[in-house]
C-alpha positions in Angstrom: 4.6 18.8 -16.3 3.1 21.3 -13.9 -0.6 21.0 -13.1 -2.5 24.3 -12.9 -5.2 25.0 -10.4 -7.8 24.8 -13.1 -6.7 21.5 -14.6 -8.2 18.3 -13.2 -5.6 15.6 -12.7 -6.9 12.4 -11.4 -3.5 10.8 -12.2 -1.9 12.7 -9.3 -4.8 12.3 -6.9 -5.9 9.5 -4.7 -8.4 7.3 -6.5 -10.9 8.6 -4.0 -10.6 12.1 -5.3 -13.5 13.1 -7.6 -11.5 15.5 -9.7 -12.5 19.2 -9.6 -15.5 18.7 -7.4 -16.7 21.6 -5.3 -20.0 21.1 -3.5 -22.7 20.6 -6.1 -21.2 17.6 -7.8 -22.1 15.2 -5.0 -22.6 12.4 -7.5 -18.8 12.2 -7.8 -18.4 11.7 -4.1 -18.4 8.3 -2.5 -21.4 7.5 -0.4 -19.6 8.0 2.9 -18.1 11.3 1.8 -21.5 12.5 0.7 -23.1 11.3 3.9 -20.4 13.2 6.0 -20.9 16.3 3.9 -24.7 16.2 4.4 -24.3 15.8 8.1 -21.9 18.7 8.3 -24.0 21.0 6.2 -27.1 20.1 8.3 -25.5 20.8 11.6 -22.9 23.5 10.7 -20.8 22.7 13.7 -17.7 24.7 14.7 -15.8 21.4 15.4 -16.2 18.2 13.4 -14.3 14.9 13.8 -14.4 12.6 10.8 -12.9 9.1 11.4 -12.3 7.2 8.1 -10.1 4.2 7.5 -6.8 4.9 5.6 -7.4 4.8 1.9 -11.1 5.8 2.1 -10.6 9.4 0.8 -10.4 11.8 3.8 -8.6 14.4 1.6 -11.5 14.4 -0.9 -14.1 15.0 1.8 -12.1 17.7 3.5 -11.3 19.7 0.3 -14.8 19.3 -1.0 -16.1 20.8 2.3 -13.4 23.5 2.2 -14.5 24.4 -1.3 -18.2 24.7 -0.1 -17.3 26.9 2.9 -15.1 29.2 0.8 -17.7 29.5 -1.9 -20.5 30.3 0.6 -18.2 32.8 2.4 -18.5 31.0 5.7 -14.7 31.2 5.8 -12.2 33.3 4.0 -9.1 31.2 4.2 -7.9 27.6 5.0 -5.1 26.3 7.2 -4.1 22.6 6.8 -2.0 21.1 9.5 -0.3 17.8 8.6 2.1 15.4 10.4 5.0 15.7 7.9 6.6 18.0 5.4 5.7 15.5 2.6 2.1 15.5 3.5 2.0 19.2 3.8 3.1 19.5 0.2 0.7 16.7 -0.9 -2.2 18.6 0.6 -1.2 21.8 -1.2 -1.0 20.0 -4.5 -4.3 18.2 -4.0 -6.0 21.5 -3.0 -4.6 23.3 -6.1 -6.2 20.8 -8.4 -9.7 21.9 -7.2 -8.8 25.6 -7.2 -7.8 26.1 -3.6 -4.3 27.6 -3.5 -2.4 26.8 -0.3 1.2 27.9 0.4 3.2 24.9 1.7 6.3 27.0 2.2 4.8 29.6 4.5 6.9 30.4 7.6 6.1 34.0 8.7 4.8 37.4 7.7 1.8 38.3 5.5 0.6 35.7 3.0 0.8 36.4 -0.7 -2.6 37.4 -2.2 -2.4 34.6 -4.7 -2.9 32.1 -1.9 -6.2 31.3 0.0 -4.4 29.7 2.9 -1.4 27.7 4.2 -0.3 24.1 4.7 1.9 23.6 7.8 3.1 20.8 10.1 2.2 20.1 13.7 5.9 20.7 14.5 5.7 24.1 12.8 2.7 25.1 14.8 4.5 23.9 17.9 7.4 26.3 17.3 5.2 29.4 16.5 1.7 29.1 17.8 1.1 32.8 18.1 1.9 33.4 14.4 -0.9 31.1 13.4 -3.3 32.5 16.1 -2.8 36.0 14.7 -3.7 34.7 11.2 -6.9 33.0 12.3 -7.9 36.0 14.3 -7.5 38.4 11.3 -9.7 36.4 8.9 -12.4 33.8 9.2 -10.5 30.5 8.9 -11.2 26.8 8.4 -8.5 24.8 10.1 -8.1 21.2 8.8 -6.2 19.0 11.3 -5.0 16.0 9.3 -4.4 12.9 11.4 -5.3 14.9 14.5 -4.1 12.2 16.9 -0.6 13.6 16.3 -1.6 16.7 18.2 -1.5 14.5 21.2 2.0 13.3 20.5 3.5 15.7 23.0 2.0 18.1 25.5 3.7 21.1 23.7 2.1 20.2 20.4 -1.4 19.8 21.9 -1.0 23.1 23.8 0.3 24.9 20.7 -2.7 23.7 18.6 -5.1 24.9 21.3 -3.4 28.2 21.5 -3.1 28.7 17.7 -6.5 27.6 16.6 -8.9 28.3 19.5 -10.2 31.4 17.7 -10.8 29.6 14.3 -14.2 29.9 12.7 -14.4 26.2 11.8 -12.2 23.2 12.7 -12.3 19.9 10.8 -10.4 17.1 12.4 -9.5 14.0 10.4 -8.0 10.7 11.4 -7.8 7.1 10.3 -6.8 5.9 13.7 -8.5 7.9 16.6 -7.1 5.6 19.3 -3.8 6.4 21.0 -2.0 4.2 23.4 -1.5 7.0 25.9 -4.0 9.2 27.7 -2.9 12.6 26.2 -6.1 14.4 25.3 -6.4 15.4 21.6 -7.2 19.1 21.0 -10.7 19.9 19.7 -12.0 16.3 20.2 -15.0 15.7 22.3 -14.9 12.9 24.9 -17.9 11.1 26.3 -17.9 9.0 29.4 -19.1 5.4 29.0 -20.8 3.2 31.5 -17.4 1.9 32.6 -16.4 5.5 33.6 -13.8 5.8 30.8 -14.0 8.8 28.6 -13.6 8.0 24.9 -13.4 10.2 21.8 -16.7 10.9 20.1 -16.6 11.1 16.3 -19.1 13.0 14.3 -18.8 10.7 11.4 -17.1 7.2 11.3 -16.3 5.1 8.2 -14.4 2.0 9.4 -12.3 -0.5 7.5 -15.1 -3.1 7.7 -17.6 -0.8 6.0 -15.0 0.4 3.4 -14.2 -3.3 2.6 -17.8 -4.1 2.1 -18.2 -1.1 -0.2 -15.1 -2.1 -2.3 -13.4 1.2 -1.3 -10.4 -0.6 0.2 -8.6 -3.8 -0.5 -8.8 -6.9 1.6 -5.5 -7.7 3.3 -3.9 -11.1 3.4 -1.3 -11.3 6.2 1.5 -13.9 5.8 3.2 -14.6 9.1 6.7 -16.1 9.4 8.2 -17.6 12.6 11.6 -19.4 12.9 14.4 -20.2 15.2 16.5 -17.3 16.6 19.8 -17.2 18.5 21.4 -14.2 20.1 23.9 -13.2 22.8 22.9 -11.0 25.7 24.9 -8.2 27.3 25.9 -10.6 30.0 27.4 -12.9 27.4 24.7 -15.6 27.6 23.6 -17.2 24.4 19.8 -17.6 24.0 17.9 -19.7 21.5 14.2 -19.3 21.0 11.4 -19.7 18.4 9.8 -16.5 17.3 6.2 -16.5 18.6 6.7 -18.8 21.6 5.8 -17.5 25.2 8.7 -15.3 26.4 9.3 -12.3 28.6 8.8 -8.9 27.0 12.6 -8.4 26.7 13.1 -11.8 25.1 10.3 -11.2 22.6 12.0 -7.9 21.7 15.4 -9.5 21.2 14.0 -12.5 19.2 12.1 -10.0 17.0 15.2 -7.9 16.4 17.2 -11.0 15.7 14.7 -11.9 13.0 15.0 -8.4 11.4 18.8 -8.4 11.4 19.7 -8.2 7.7 22.8 -10.5 8.4 20.6 -13.5 9.3 18.6 -15.7 7.1 15.1 -14.6 8.2 15.0 -11.3 6.3 16.4 -12.6 3.0 13.9 -15.5 3.1 10.9 -13.2 3.8 12.0 -10.6 1.2 12.4 -13.5 -1.3 8.9 -14.7 -0.5 7.5 -11.2 -0.7 9.1 -10.6 -4.1 7.5 -13.9 -5.4 4.2 -12.7 -4.0 4.7 -9.3 -5.9 5.4 -11.2 -9.1 2.1 -13.1 -8.7 0.2 -9.9 -7.9 1.6 -8.1 -10.9 0.0 -10.7 -13.2 -3.3 -9.0 -12.4 -2.0 -5.6 -11.3 0.9 -4.8 -13.7 2.2 -1.7 -11.8 1.8 -3.2 -8.3 4.6 -2.1 -6.0 6.1 -3.3 -2.7 7.3 -1.5 0.4 9.6 -2.5 3.3 8.9 -0.5 6.5 12.3 -0.5 8.3 13.2 0.3 11.9 16.2 2.5 11.2 18.4 3.9 8.5 21.1 1.3 8.6 18.6 -1.5 8.4 16.8 0.2 5.5 20.1 0.5 3.5 20.8 -3.2 4.2 17.4 -4.3 3.1 17.7 -2.3 -0.1 21.0 -4.1 -0.7 19.3 -7.5 -0.1 16.5 -6.6 -2.5 19.1 -5.7 -5.2 20.8 -9.1 -4.6 17.5 -11.1 -4.7 15.8 -9.3 -7.6 18.6 -7.7 -9.6 16.7 -4.5 -9.5 17.5 -1.4 -7.4 15.0 -0.4 -4.6 13.9 3.2 -4.0 15.4 4.1 -0.7 13.6 6.8 1.5 15.5 7.4 4.7 13.8 10.3 6.4 11.8 13.5 5.9 14.8 15.2 4.3 15.5 17.0 1.0 14.7 14.8 -1.9 12.6 12.3 0.1 9.2 13.6 -1.2 10.5 13.6 -4.8 11.7 10.0 -4.5 8.3 8.9 -3.2 6.5 10.8 -6.0 8.8 9.2 -8.6 8.2 5.8 -7.2 4.4 6.5 -7.1 4.3 7.3 -10.8 6.7 4.6 -12.0 6.3 0.8 -12.3 9.4 0.1 -10.2 8.9 -3.0 -7.9 10.4 -2.0 -4.5 10.7 0.8 -2.0 12.3 0.8 1.4 11.5 3.5 4.0 12.0 4.3 7.6 9.1 6.7 8.3 8.0 8.6 5.2 5.3 6.2 4.2 4.0 5.2 7.6 1.1 7.5 7.4 -1.0 9.5 4.9 1.4 9.3 1.9 -0.6 8.2 -1.1 1.0 5.6 -3.3 -2.1 3.6 -4.4 -0.1 1.0 -6.4 1.5 -0.4 -3.2 0.1 -3.9 -2.9 2.8 -5.9 -1.0 4.3 -4.9 2.3 7.0 -6.2 4.7 6.6 -5.1 8.3 10.3 -5.0 9.3 10.1 -2.7 12.3 9.8 -3.4 16.0 7.2 -0.8 16.6 4.3 -2.6 18.2 1.6 0.0 18.8 -1.8 -0.4 17.2 -1.7 3.2 16.0 1.5 2.7 14.0 0.4 -0.8 12.7 -2.9 0.5 11.4 -1.2 3.4 9.7 1.5 1.2 8.2 -1.1 -1.4 6.9 -3.1 1.6 5.6 -0.4 2.2 2.9 -1.5 -1.0 1.1 -5.3 -0.9 1.3 -6.1 1.9 -1.2 -8.3 0.4 -3.8 -8.2 1.5 -7.5 -10.6 -1.2 -8.9 -12.6 -4.1 -7.5 -10.8 -7.3 -6.8 -7.4 -5.9 -5.8 -5.9 -7.6 -2.8 -3.1 -6.5 -0.5 -0.5 -8.8 1.1 1.5 -7.9 4.2 4.4 -10.1 5.5 4.8 -10.1 9.3 7.0 -11.8 11.9 5.1 -14.1 14.2 4.8 -11.8 17.2 1.6 -12.1 19.2 0.8 -8.4 19.3 1.1 -8.1 15.5 -1.1 -11.2 15.0 -3.7 -9.7 17.2 -3.7 -6.4 15.4 -3.9 -8.2 12.0 -6.9 -10.2 13.2 -8.7 -7.1 14.5 -8.4 -5.0 11.4 -12.1 -4.4 11.2 -12.5 -3.4 14.9 -13.4 0.3 15.2 -11.9 1.9 18.3 -12.0 5.3 19.9 -9.3 7.1 21.9 -9.7 6.3 25.6 -8.8 9.3 27.8 -8.8 7.3 31.0 -7.0 4.1 31.9 -9.2 1.0 32.5 -10.3 0.6 36.1 -9.6 -3.2 36.1 -6.0 -4.3 36.1 -4.5 -7.3 34.4 -6.9 -7.5 31.4 -5.2 -8.6 28.1 -6.1 -5.6 26.0 -3.4 -5.2 23.3 -4.4 -1.6 22.9 -3.7 -0.7 26.5 0.0 -0.1 26.1 1.9 2.1 28.4 2.6 5.8 27.6 6.3 4.8 27.6 5.8 2.4 24.7 3.9 5.0 22.7 6.7 7.5 23.2 9.2 5.0 22.1 7.2 4.2 19.0 6.9 7.9 18.1 10.6 8.3 18.5 11.3 5.3 16.4 9.3 6.7 13.5 11.6 9.7 13.4 15.2 8.7 14.3 17.4 5.9 15.7 16.7 6.0 19.4 19.8 4.2 20.8 17.4 1.3 21.6 20.4 -1.0 20.9 22.0 0.2 24.2 18.8 -0.4 26.2 18.8 -4.2 25.5 22.4 -4.7 24.4 22.6 -7.9 22.5 24.2 -9.5 19.4 22.1 -11.3 16.8 23.9 -14.5 16.0 21.6 -16.6 13.8 18.1 -16.6 12.4 16.0 -18.7 10.1 12.5 -18.3 8.7 9.6 -20.6 8.7 6.4 -20.0 6.8 3.8 -20.0 9.7 0.3 -19.1 8.7 -2.0 -16.8 6.7 -4.4 -14.5 8.6 -7.4 -13.2 6.8 -10.7 -11.8 8.0 -10.3 -12.9 11.6 -9.4 -16.5 10.6 -6.1 -18.3 10.4 -5.1 -20.8 7.7 -2.2 -23.1 6.9 0.6 -24.9 8.8 4.3 -24.4 9.1 6.4 -25.0 6.0 10.0 -24.5 4.8 10.7 -21.4 2.7 10.6 -22.4 -1.0 8.5 -25.4 -0.3 5.4 -26.3 -2.4 3.2 -25.5 0.6 4.6 -22.0 0.9 4.3 -21.5 -2.8 0.7 -22.4 -2.7 -0.1 -19.4 -0.5 2.3 -17.0 -2.3 0.6 -17.9 -5.6 -2.9 -16.7 -4.6 -4.1 -14.4 -7.5 -3.8 -10.7 -6.9 -7.3 -10.0 -8.3 -10.0 -11.7 -6.2 -13.3 -10.7 -4.5 -13.1 -10.9 -0.6 -15.3 -14.1 -0.4 -13.1 -15.7 -3.1 -10.0 -15.0 -1.0 -11.5 -16.9 1.9 -12.6 -19.8 -0.2 -9.2 -20.2 -1.9 -7.4 -20.1 1.4 -9.6 -22.9 2.7 -8.8 -25.0 -0.4 -5.1 -24.2 -0.1 -5.1 -25.4 3.6 -7.0 -28.6 2.8 -4.5 -29.4 0.0 -1.5 -28.6 2.3 -2.8 -31.0 4.9 -3.7 -33.7 2.4 -0.2 -33.4 0.8 1.6 -33.6 4.1 -0.3 -36.7 5.2 0.8 -38.7 2.2 4.5 -38.3 3.2 6.3 -40.2 5.9 6.7 -38.1 9.0 10.5 -37.8 8.5 10.0 -36.5 4.9 7.1 -34.2 5.6 7.9 -30.6 4.7 5.9 -29.3 7.7 8.4 -28.7 10.5 5.9 -29.6 13.2 3.0 -31.8 12.0 -0.1 -31.2 14.2 -1.7 -34.4 15.6 -4.9 -33.4 14.0 -6.2 -31.3 11.2 -5.6 -27.6 12.1 -9.2 -26.2 12.2 -10.1 -22.8 10.9 -11.2 -21.1 14.1 -11.7 -17.4 14.8 -8.8 -15.5 16.2 -11.0 -14.6 19.2 -11.4 -18.3 20.1 -7.7 -18.9 19.8 -7.0 -15.8 21.9 -9.3 -17.0 24.6 -7.7 -20.4 24.7 -4.2 -18.9 24.9 -5.4 -16.6 27.8 -7.0 -19.6 29.5 -3.7 -21.6 29.2 -1.6 -18.7 30.5 -4.0 -18.3 33.4 -3.7 -22.0 34.3 0.0 -21.9 33.9 0.2 -18.8 36.1 -1.8 -20.6 38.8 0.4 -23.6 38.6 3.5 -21.4 38.9 2.4 -20.5 42.5 1.7 -24.2 43.3 4.9 -25.7 41.9 7.4 -22.8 42.3 8.6 -23.4 38.7 9.0 -20.5 36.2 6.4 -19.9 33.5 8.9 -20.8 30.7 9.8 -24.2 32.3 6.1 -25.2 32.6 5.3 -24.2 29.0 8.4 -26.2 27.8 7.3 -29.2 29.8 3.8 -29.0 28.3 5.2 -29.0 24.8 7.4 -32.0 25.7 4.5 -34.0 27.1 1.8 -32.9 24.7 3.8 -32.2 21.6 3.3 -29.5 19.1 4.7 -25.9 18.5 4.8 -23.0 21.0 1.3 -21.9 22.2 1.4 -18.8 20.0 1.5 -21.2 17.0 -0.6 -24.1 18.4 -3.9 -25.2 17.1 -7.1 -25.0 19.2 -6.9 -28.7 19.8 -3.3 -28.5 21.1 -4.2 -25.6 23.4 -7.1 -27.6 24.9 -4.9 -30.6 25.4 -2.3 -28.5 27.3 -5.0 -26.9 29.4 -6.2 -30.3 30.4 -2.7 -31.5 31.2 -1.8 -28.5 33.5 -5.2 -29.0 35.2 -4.2 -32.6 35.8 -0.9 -31.6 37.3 -2.5 -29.0 39.6 -5.0 -31.6 40.8 -2.2 -34.1 41.7 -0.4 -31.5 43.9 -3.5 -30.7 46.0 
């Protein structure tokens, strides 16, 4: 059925969308949308940057504002710039439902009189910036730059946006993640210098995940982390065995991570099986809940879809790239009650499938920008009490991002003056470029770190929620793992925390009743694993690494050898998985060793 411009259709819109709501129906807007509108109308700026967490309803705000500006003849036409072809079409459909007609197929020449503007991609603007400059020079134009951080993806895109839209009457920039890992300036974004001398993006209105969570606008996210033993062969022919999450070189972390994600091992089938069990539990409260695997490349995506078919008996919707039919497959999945979708890039950002409630992060992209956008696919709330669950490999960067979901960040234009600080958001430009490439195509990364994945196994590691960590390691399929997979899908945020605390207490009590050789936990801690803040654990890990680094210079031994010796002497898992008590014990031990050598 085709929806006409005059027919409200909340079924096809984000739950944030207030229906056919031009300015004047502010009661239908969320509080933050109304607040942003009021600030804009009071100041009437030429440029306005709105930062709102994924799922909060940026489209609603932007189109309501566009409707007001058109109605009051401040502008005569609208140009929407989106990151992908799918989002371009999605914007045109959403605009049509409030009476703004945008042409998503525009390529050149005069625009048909039936349209009030166009929806294009950043790549399209990059190819023909003068075409769009001519259009905005001819008529008063509002330019909506959706997820504007993409305008900094390449120098050519940024320059093209500046050239094309510099003459625009009004520019509205939107983003859910204003930070970038590089220092490419974002067009039409104001930067202010802080006391530390670093220039950071200055938003005109900010609505972060923490605020949205408190308002019930987004779902709370439960992260379920899985570690396990990995074995692989390097290009030189050496076989390496390591535990996912333990201290390793950057190359080794990458290889262990990719070994885990190899569909031929046991890690991915175990995690997909657990995620499907979690989905079954969630669907008891949210009957149409769906799940999504975000894959690194097309071959992996196909293999994951095959695994899901074998595990569940149901076919998964496969979305390989931004090609013909991909948008239709996403739309079909969005409006069905099918359980699983597997995608490489199409749903990493902005695509609205509100029923997605379970996710598997099966990609090696480790930038905060991509992580935030990926998790954003699962946080769109439709009613109070819905929770989201995201399954992660135990990789330190990902655990840090998960524990800092509520931290609001701005895009820093300058690199920090101090070197050596452990800021997970201070990645190199090269890493960001690699992440952007990986979203689009296979990059030949396999040749960069040539290796062969030999073996992998999964271990349930911990649950991360609201900055705290819960649980201890357990075998897949164990009662302990089932306890966490069986958390109800409909809970208030404070109920989630309370239930996780109870689950952990029960897991510890249950494991203590068994003899050590029969305990399900692979590595029983010497003491109760306390619920401490992620910040405290991060500080203890940093302190341990600093002490080990100092001892390296004293002893001449490599970092890895010292960490292994500490584990042998003190017991317990790798430091990435150790309790606060275990970390303090190792810090004391390495201090003791250093004192003896003086």
